[in-house]
Steps between C-alpha positions, in 0.01 A plus 500: 500500500618861552687691776307737727594797254392304195172376660434841642583713203167606387312187469194723492494505126205260454588298198449182698183619666668613824350825636606725776273740682632787708361797695242695322712820546790331332729587794801276566619691813760350733715327244598137525547451870591196706688409815792377295828697552532721189886479519510121476617361178215356278696172455523451875124500571351207665195339328277668761650837433467453123132418551457806708655730251302333218172544685582866574565544130159338426336743745665796335392395159142463612498854645656644185197481261143599561262203497237677301762533217703188527192275539389606153737236368288227679193649331664513166618144520141378602365702213728319252423160649125546484508651152712223381267233643163637406560784245270722714614861570236566746580195704870561464443847644302350797791259569735792493303694752473206739876410471611861563271531796630177647865601457429837680322323774761231557594459864854395411584636152779324319810690415604235263819435704539141616751516789487130556637433149797738531849365480804641710668780332841426319790444739693785341221743573645698794290808468331600825132440574462887507644525136281207382171636648581857375528356152187297535311808615617695194404227262159474651457881502609512129254224416211690676594820322486328165187312585315823569593631159294217330136596478349160585127518443195422717298193390288691251798607299698184486397393140596842369831496695626160388472613137672825559853610416566565874414133589744378234780710653427419872788248533748752354377768728560292811860401410805618668830372626537488873878532497466846343326633811741710710369315823610170339866606431644335812297187460571460116879532579505249797247248358511500119348151487192632671422724188551235249158447338349770734318654211327174428353499838353856450 
């Protein structure tokens, strides 16, 4: 599977049906916080500490995007499934409305990060926990910024949206290289392997 970084790096893009719901105001306040010593080398973390950092990253991700916006993806997916099955736009719109509402109301919204599937970081990765979380915060913040630039529609506008030029360019609009972010400079220097294939995880 993937390291904490590779699992945590923006699994929110819902190509596989995973959806994350955050606070309605979109605030992510507080950063990625845990009880793990930020000066400790990432490659020296115990499994329990890695789990704690990963869960803190998941929490931050869920706080970074408003549920009312991100949950539109759940609705769009439901719309497509219903339309494909029954060729009925009205029923597809009903499915979209229901799926969006269910996502927003979820008691434990899914960030898409699977901490129990994360592998240890590479042994040569001696960046500090603080450097790692600073980079993760920057990556998540960048993703949230780009996400808000995409005008995802409400359910009544899905059919028009999916045939629009904007929809065709969504993937390109959401792409960026994590290692190019200033906050990731230290981590990318100390943990080059972490970034290999990172864009595939976006």
